[in-house]
C-alpha positions in Angstrom: 96.4 83.8 60.6 96.2 83.3 64.4 93.1 85.7 64.5 91.4 83.3 61.7 92.1 80.1 64.3 90.3 82.0 67.0 87.3 83.1 65.2 86.4 79.7 63.6 86.1 77.4 66.2 83.6 75.3 64.1 86.1 74.7 61.2 88.7 73.9 63.9 86.6 70.7 65.1 86.5 69.6 61.4 90.4 69.4 61.3 90.6 67.7 65.0 88.5 65.0 63.5 91.6 64.5 61.5 93.5 63.9 64.9 91.4 61.7 66.5 91.0 58.9 63.0 93.6 55.8 64.2 96.4 54.8 62.0 95.5 51.6 61.1 97.5 52.0 57.9 100.3 50.2 59.2 98.8 48.1 62.1 95.8 47.5 61.2 92.1 46.3 63.3 93.1 43.2 65.4 95.3 45.3 68.3 92.0 46.9 69.2 89.8 43.6 69.0 90.0 42.1 72.3 86.9 42.4 74.0 83.8 40.2 72.4 81.3 40.5 75.1 78.3 43.0 74.6 78.0 43.7 78.7 79.9 46.9 78.2 79.6 47.7 74.9 79.5 51.8 73.4 78.1 50.5 69.7 77.6 47.5 67.9 79.1 47.1 64.4 77.2 44.1 62.7 78.2 41.4 65.1 81.2 43.2 66.3 80.8 45.3 69.8 83.2 48.3 70.5 83.9 48.2 74.2 84.8 50.8 76.5 88.0 48.8 77.0 88.7 49.3 73.5 87.2 52.8 73.1 89.5 54.1 76.2 93.0 52.4 74.3 92.3 54.2 71.1 91.3 57.8 73.2 94.8 56.9 75.2 97.0 56.2 71.7 95.8 59.3 70.3 95.6 62.0 73.4 99.3 60.9 73.1 99.4 61.3 69.3 97.8 65.0 69.5 100.2 65.7 73.0 103.3 65.2 70.1 102.2 67.1 67.5 100.9 69.7 69.5 104.1 70.2 72.1 103.9 72.9 75.0 100.2 74.1 73.2 98.7 70.6 73.9 95.5 70.7 76.3 94.4 67.1 77.5 91.0 68.5 78.0 90.4 68.6 74.6 89.5 65.5 74.4 86.9 65.4 77.9 84.0 66.6 75.3 81.0 65.3 75.1 81.7 65.9 71.0 85.1 64.3 70.8 83.9 61.5 72.5 80.9 61.3 70.0 83.8 62.0 67.0 86.2 59.8 68.1 83.2 56.9 68.6 81.8 57.9 65.2 85.1 56.6 64.0 85.6 53.3 65.4 82.4 52.6 63.8 83.6 53.7 60.6 86.7 51.7 60.8 84.4 48.5 61.4 81.8 49.5 58.9 84.4 49.4 56.8 86.0 46.0 58.1 82.3 44.2 57.5 81.6 45.7 54.3 84.7 44.0 53.4 83.7 40.9 54.3 80.2 41.2 53.0 81.2 41.8 49.6 83.9 39.2 49.8 86.5 42.1 48.8 90.7 40.8 48.7 93.3 41.9 47.3 95.9 39.7 44.5 99.6 39.1 45.7 100.4 40.9 43.0 98.6 44.0 44.5 99.9 43.3 47.7 103.8 42.6 46.5 103.2 45.9 44.3 101.8 48.5 47.3 104.6 47.1 49.8 107.4 47.7 47.8 106.4 51.3 47.1 106.4 52.0 50.5 109.0 54.4 51.5 110.1 52.7 55.1 111.0 49.5 53.5 113.2 51.2 50.7 117.1 51.5 50.6 117.7 54.1 47.9 114.7 54.2 46.4 114.3 50.3 46.5 112.7 47.6 48.4 114.9 45.9 50.8 113.6 42.6 52.4 116.0 43.2 56.0 114.9 46.3 56.0 112.0 45.8 55.7 112.2 42.4 58.4 113.9 44.7 60.9 111.2 47.8 60.7 108.5 45.5 61.0 110.2 43.6 64.1 110.7 47.2 65.5 106.7 47.2 65.9 106.2 44.5 66.9 105.3 43.1 63.7 105.8 39.6 61.9 105.8 39.8 57.9 102.9 37.8 57.9 100.5 39.9 60.1 101.7 43.2 58.2 100.3 41.5 54.8 97.9 40.6 56.0 96.6 44.4 57.4 98.0 45.5 54.1 95.7 43.1 52.2 92.8 44.2 54.1 93.9 48.0 53.6 93.8 47.1 49.6 90.2 45.8 50.2 89.0 48.4 51.7 90.2 50.7 49.4 87.6 49.3 46.9 85.0 50.2 49.5 86.4 53.9 50.0 87.3 54.7 46.0 83.9 55.9 45.0 84.5 58.6 47.8 88.2 59.2 47.5 87.2 59.8 43.6 84.3 62.1 44.1 87.0 64.0 46.8 87.4 66.8 44.1 86.2 70.0 46.0 83.3 71.1 43.3 83.9 75.1 42.5 80.1 76.0 43.1 80.3 74.2 46.8 83.7 76.2 47.4 82.2 79.2 46.3 79.0 78.6 48.2 80.9 77.9 51.4 83.2 81.0 50.9 80.3 83.3 51.3 78.7 81.6 54.0 82.1 81.8 56.2 83.9 84.1 54.6 82.1 87.0 53.7 83.2 90.5 55.2 81.6 93.8 57.0 82.9 97.1 56.2 82.5 99.0 59.3 83.5 102.3 61.4 84.1 102.0 65.0 83.8 104.8 67.4 84.8 104.0 71.0 83.0 105.8 74.2 85.5 105.8 76.8 84.0 105.9 80.5 87.1 108.9 81.4 84.8 111.7 80.3 81.8 109.9 82.3 83.9 109.2 85.4 84.9 112.8 86.2 81.3 114.3 85.9 80.2 111.4 88.8 79.4 112.4 92.4 78.8 109.9 95.0 77.5 110.8 97.8 78.2 109.6 101.7 74.2 108.3 101.5 74.8 106.5 98.5 78.1 104.6 100.1 76.2 103.6 103.3 74.0 102.2 101.4 75.2 99.7 99.1 77.0 98.8 102.1 74.2 97.9 104.1 72.9 96.1 101.5 76.2 94.3 100.4 77.6 93.6 103.5 78.4 89.9 102.8 81.0 91.6 100.2 83.0 93.1 102.1 83.8 90.5 104.9 87.2 89.6 106.7 87.9 85.8 106.6 88.3 84.2 110.2 91.6 84.1 110.6 93.6 82.6 113.7 97.7 82.6 115.2 98.8 79.1 115.3 101.5 77.1 116.7 102.2 73.8 114.8 104.5 71.0 114.8 105.9 68.9 112.1 107.4 65.2 112.0 108.8 64.2 108.7 111.3 61.9 107.4 114.4 64.5 107.8 113.3 64.4 111.5 114.4 61.1 113.0 117.0 61.0 110.2 118.8 64.0 111.4 119.0 62.3 115.0 120.0 58.8 113.8 123.9 58.5 114.4 126.2 56.5 112.1 129.9 55.1 113.3 132.9 54.2 111.1 132.6 50.9 111.6 129.2 50.8 110.6 130.8 52.6 107.4 133.1 50.1 106.4 131.3 46.8 107.3 128.8 48.4 104.9 131.2 49.1 102.0 132.5 45.9 102.4 129.0 43.8 101.8 128.1 46.0 98.8 132.1 46.8 97.1 130.2 46.3 93.6 128.0 48.5 93.8 130.9 51.1 94.2 132.2 50.5 90.9 131.5 52.1 87.9 130.5 49.6 85.2 133.0 48.7 82.6 131.5 50.0 79.1 133.5 49.0 75.7 134.0 50.6 72.6 133.7 48.5 69.7 133.1 48.7 66.0 132.0 46.1 63.8 131.1 44.9 60.0 127.9 43.0 59.8 127.6 40.9 56.7 124.4 38.6 55.6 124.1 35.6 57.0 120.4 34.7 55.1 119.7 36.0 52.1 117.2 35.4 49.4 118.8 33.8 46.4 122.2 32.8 48.5 122.8 29.7 50.3 124.3 29.7 54.0 127.2 28.2 53.2 127.9 30.5 50.4 127.0 33.3 52.8 129.4 32.3 55.1 132.3 31.4 52.6 132.0 35.2 51.9 132.1 36.8 54.9 135.5 34.5 56.0 136.3 36.0 52.6 136.1 39.4 54.3 137.1 38.4 57.7 140.4 37.1 55.7 141.1 40.7 53.9 141.1 42.3 57.4 143.2 40.3 59.2 145.5 41.1 56.3 145.2 44.6 56.8 143.7 45.6 60.1 144.2 49.2 59.7 141.7 49.3 56.7 139.0 48.5 59.3 137.0 51.6 58.9 137.3 51.7 54.9 136.1 47.5 54.9 133.4 48.6 57.3 131.8 51.1 54.6 132.6 48.9 51.7 130.9 45.6 52.7 129.0 46.3 56.3 125.2 46.1 55.9 124.2 47.9 59.1 123.2 51.0 58.2 123.5 52.7 61.2 127.2 52.4 61.6 129.0 51.7 58.5 129.3 55.3 57.2 131.2 55.8 61.0 133.5 53.0 60.3 131.9 50.4 61.7 132.1 52.2 64.8 129.2 51.0 67.6 130.4 53.9 70.7 130.8 53.1 74.1 128.1 50.3 75.3 127.6 48.6 78.4 126.4 45.0 79.1 123.0 44.4 78.4 123.0 47.1 75.4 123.7 44.2 72.7 122.3 40.7 71.8 123.8 38.2 73.5 126.1 36.6 71.0 127.6 39.6 70.0 127.6 41.4 73.9 130.1 37.6 75.3 132.5 38.3 71.7 132.9 42.4 72.6 133.2 41.4 76.1 135.8 38.7 76.1 138.3 40.1 73.7 141.1 42.5 74.7 141.7 46.2 73.1 142.7 45.9 69.6 142.0 42.4 69.6 140.2 41.1 66.5 137.3 38.4 66.6 136.6 36.0 64.2 133.5 35.3 62.7 130.6 36.1 65.6 127.1 35.0 64.2 123.4 36.8 65.4 120.1 37.2 64.4 121.0 40.1 62.8 123.8 38.0 60.6 127.8 37.7 60.7 129.8 39.9 62.7 133.7 40.8 63.0 133.9 42.8 65.5 137.3 44.7 67.1 137.1 46.7 70.8 138.7 49.6 70.1 138.5 51.3 74.3 137.4 49.9 77.5 136.5 52.1 80.5 135.0 51.7 83.9 135.0 48.6 86.3 137.1 50.3 88.6 136.3 50.3 92.7 135.9 53.7 94.3 138.1 54.0 97.4 136.3 54.4 100.4 136.9 57.3 101.5 135.2 58.7 97.9 132.0 57.2 99.0 131.8 57.3 102.9 129.2 60.1 102.7 127.0 58.5 100.5 127.2 55.6 102.3 126.6 57.3 105.7 123.3 58.7 104.0 122.3 55.0 102.8 122.4 53.7 106.5 120.5 56.6 107.7 117.5 56.5 105.3 117.4 52.6 105.6 117.0 52.8 109.6 115.1 56.1 109.6 112.6 53.8 107.5 112.8 51.3 109.7 111.8 53.6 112.5 109.5 56.3 110.9 106.5 54.2 110.7 106.4 53.7 114.9 107.4 57.8 114.9 104.2 58.2 112.9 102.3 56.2 115.3 103.5 57.7 118.4 103.2 61.5 116.8 99.4 60.6 116.3 98.8 59.4 120.2 101.2 62.2 122.0 99.7 65.2 119.8 95.9 63.6 121.0 97.1 63.5 124.5 99.2 66.5 124.4 95.8 68.5 124.7 96.5 72.2 124.3 100.4 71.8 124.4 103.1 69.9 122.1 105.2 69.4 124.9 104.6 65.6 125.3 105.5 65.9 121.5 108.5 68.0 121.4 110.2 65.4 124.2 109.5 62.5 123.0 110.0 63.0 119.1 112.6 65.8 118.9 110.0 67.8 116.7 110.2 71.6 117.1 107.6 74.0 117.9 106.1 76.4 115.2 103.9 79.5 114.8 102.4 81.6 112.1 100.2 84.2 112.8 97.5 85.4 110.7 96.4 82.0 109.3 93.6 82.5 106.5 92.2 80.6 104.0 94.1 80.7 100.8 96.9 82.8 102.4 100.1 83.3 100.0 102.9 83.3 102.5 101.6 80.7 105.1 103.9 77.5 105.3 102.9 74.9 102.5 102.0 72.1 105.2 99.4 74.7 107.2 98.1 75.1 103.2 96.7 71.9 103.1 93.6 71.7 102.3 93.3 68.8 105.3 95.5 70.5 107.9 93.5 73.8 107.3 90.0 72.1 108.0 91.1 70.5 111.5 92.7 74.0 112.5 89.7 76.1 111.3 86.7 73.4 112.8 84.3 74.0 115.5 86.4 71.7 117.9 89.5 73.4 117.2 88.1 77.4 117.3 86.4 76.1 120.5 88.3 74.2 122.5 91.9 75.4 121.1 93.1 72.0 121.6 95.6 70.2 119.6 94.2 69.2 115.8 94.5 65.7 115.1 97.8 64.3 112.8 97.8 64.9 109.4 99.7 63.2 107.2 100.7 65.9 104.4 103.0 63.9 101.7 105.6 62.6 104.4 105.4 64.6 106.4 102.9 64.3 110.1 101.4 67.8 110.8 99.2 69.0 114.1 98.4 72.7 115.0 96.3 74.4 117.4 95.1 77.9 117.5 96.1 80.5 119.8 94.6 83.3 118.8 91.2 83.2 117.0 89.1 86.3 115.5 85.9 85.2 113.3 85.1 86.4 110.1 83.3 89.9 110.6 81.9 92.7 108.2 85.1 95.2 107.5 84.4 98.9 108.6 82.4 101.2 106.4 85.6 103.6 106.4 87.8 101.1 105.4 85.4 99.8 102.8 84.4 103.5 101.6 87.2 104.2 98.6 86.3 100.6 97.5 82.4 101.2 97.5 82.9 105.0 95.8 85.0 103.5 93.2 82.4 100.7 92.0 79.8 103.1 92.3 81.6 105.6 90.3 82.6 102.6 87.5 78.9 101.2 87.3 77.0 105.1 87.2 79.5 106.3 84.5 79.0 103.1 82.4 75.0 103.9 82.4 75.3 107.2 80.8 78.3 106.0 78.6 75.7 103.1 77.2 72.5 106.0 77.4 74.7 108.0 74.9 76.0 105.0 73.0 72.8 103.4 72.7 71.8 107.3 71.4 74.0 107.5 68.9 73.5 103.6 67.7 69.5 104.8 67.2 70.4 108.0 65.4 72.4 106.2 62.8 69.9 103.9 62.2 67.8 106.4 61.6 69.8 109.1 59.3 72.0 106.3 57.6 74.6 108.6 57.0 77.3 108.6 54.0 81.1 109.2 54.8 81.9 113.0 55.6 78.5 113.4 57.6 79.3 115.2 61.1 77.4 112.4 62.4 80.0 109.9 61.8 82.8 112.6 63.6 85.2 110.9 65.5 84.9 107.1 63.9 87.6 105.2 62.5 87.8 105.3 59.0 86.2 102.7 57.1 87.6 99.3 57.1 86.6 95.2 55.8 86.5 93.3 58.7 85.9 89.5 58.3 86.8 85.8 59.4 90.2 86.1 57.7 91.2 89.6 59.2 89.7 91.3 62.1 93.4 92.4 63.8 93.1 95.4 66.0 89.6 95.4 66.7 88.5 93.4 70.3 87.0 89.8 69.7 83.3 91.2 71.2 83.5 94.0 68.8 84.5 91.4 65.4 82.3 89.0 66.3 79.1 91.3 66.6 79.8 93.0 63.6 80.1 89.9 61.6 77.0 88.5 63.1 75.4 91.5 61.4 73.1 90.0 59.0 73.4 91.4 55.1 69.9 92.1 55.1 70.3 94.4 58.2 72.7 96.6 57.1 73.4 99.0 57.5 73.0 98.7 60.7 74.5 100.1 64.2 75.7 97.9 66.7 76.9 98.7 70.5 79.0 96.6 72.0 80.7 96.3 75.8 84.5 96.7 76.6 83.7 96.1 80.1 86.2 98.5 81.8 87.4 100.4 78.7 84.0 101.4 77.9 81.6 100.7 74.8 82.0 100.7 71.3 79.5 101.7 68.7 80.3 100.0 65.3 78.1 101.1 62.0 78.2 98.7 59.7 77.8 99.7 56.7 77.8 96.7 54.1 79.0 93.7 53.0 82.3 92.7 51.3 82.2 89.8 48.7 84.5 87.0 50.0 86.5 86.9 46.6 87.3 90.7 47.7 88.1 89.1 51.7 90.2 86.8 50.0 92.2 89.2 47.7 93.0 91.4 50.5 94.1 88.8 52.9 97.3 86.9 54.0 98.4 84.2 51.1 99.3 81.8 54.1 96.0 82.5 56.1 93.7 81.8 52.6 95.9 78.7 52.0 95.2 77.3 55.2 91.4 78.1 55.0 90.8 76.2 51.6 93.1 73.3 53.0 90.4 73.3 56.1 87.5 73.5 53.9 88.5 70.9 51.3 89.0 68.7 54.6 85.7 69.4 55.3 84.1 68.3 52.2 85.7 65.0 52.0 85.2 64.4 55.2 81.3 64.8 54.8 81.9 62.4 51.8 83.3 59.5 54.4 80.2 60.3 55.9 78.0 59.4 53.5 79.5 56.8 53.0 79.6 55.6 56.3 75.6 55.9 56.2 75.7 53.9 52.6 77.2 50.8 54.4 75.0 51.1 57.7 72.3 50.2 55.1 74.6 46.7 54.7 75.9 46.3 58.1 73.5 47.2 61.4 74.8 49.9 63.4 73.3 50.0 67.1 74.9 53.1 69.0 74.3 52.7 72.3 76.1 55.4 74.5 75.7 59.4 73.1 78.1 60.9 75.8 
């Protein structure tokens, strides 16, 4: 299946477009309509400008959606391509074309249609039926009021009146489906023979004269990079911190001033029963009386709390757990509820506590935390915090001193070692890209300073360079300029390369000769000319397993009118493949032999491509009613 995806990138681009289309169904367009100036518009749809800010906002959201759906396979570079950016802008243009087409045609939706559509939404249902409280809660979680959502749904229903003709036409005609299959899926029947380089390599001899001539003509390929033995010093926050002493008196004073920080925050475990305080068809007094009745039943039978919670509580998240909310700290719940919980004793039952969600009956079942840790338990932590505070205050000054001292030191770090307590370190054989060098020396800015002409000539300390939080300076002790490696050292490398090239030329000559003979004689099965070829197999976009990608691509690119046809394909160090493309295989045969999952996947994509084409046709029709100006083409 993955072979099909790899070999059909153009089709996959249409699928990506589906990820790009913004999900306006629940949130509408108003969240994006924030800037009305034309100055930085990427496109103007009627009288509405699509700005760079709006485009960037939608793009970020689409990237996050794609990241969530693709997981570890997500590649953000996909969204950097001009084609994807054009598709995203086209999608925005289509959305606003729909919006303005609705407005120009004075389309709307009735209250009845609106109510029915909202009631059918599974998100707002409990046990398959619309639930008003669930509706309010889900909208609030998304930052929407009922009025905002209903306006968006009403627009969506009106928009569908524009799209209905397209949606009704989205049935994929069988004749068009067959034509698309014939273009994308028609296979090729092929035999393949690999021409390995090994026999040719065994027969190639390279002379010393050839090696010397190649070396002289390509000396720049054999250059040993410049390298240096260096001495360097690093000033880091840890350098300063290691020299700071903290007394027991300092630690004790810090502990007393910050005792609250060294106590575990108090957490309480509670269970509750949530009851309606507002409900359509019932008065506030009736609902309060009903809540008081449940409270009275609970007070009479406190051991039945879990049972009564399951029977009466309207909180879907806790009722099935007997009302249990687990442990939580201050700030986790609404104020009224939190005040009740943190003022009760363990095992105490509250009265009715009213919040924005309704009436709560609360019982605290457990309490933990709140105890202050002893000084000895946090002594090391406090010492570290004091050192960090003092280090922060001292480090900025130390950085300035370090910069001055390495400059004044000339060709020595003695002064900075004495003044700041840093240690001189050495590394020999430093070159660009050396793997085992210390990280601070691999930094591009440090490397540039070390190998600057001034550093090479004078061997002075380099200027101080900041690498992360650290400051670094280095000096060259010994320097070796870049130079061509000796011929004798490079001789085995050159010989191997020249042998490979000569063997490849000989193999290609034989491959081309074989291909020419195949094209001339057009052999049938059993011919001596096909000795060494693999058995015939059908290769298609749905099935090319076991065949190198370049070979499969070359075979599938062979026109039907050319058949039978021989193709020669390079395989790098593995030699060449000669493919004898005998005939074509109809798409029906290819689909019958392919993995059913792959076929279904392909057909889903093909249907999406067709519907996308219809939507684009609808867009072009709407452009006749609403003027569109594209100002950026990426």
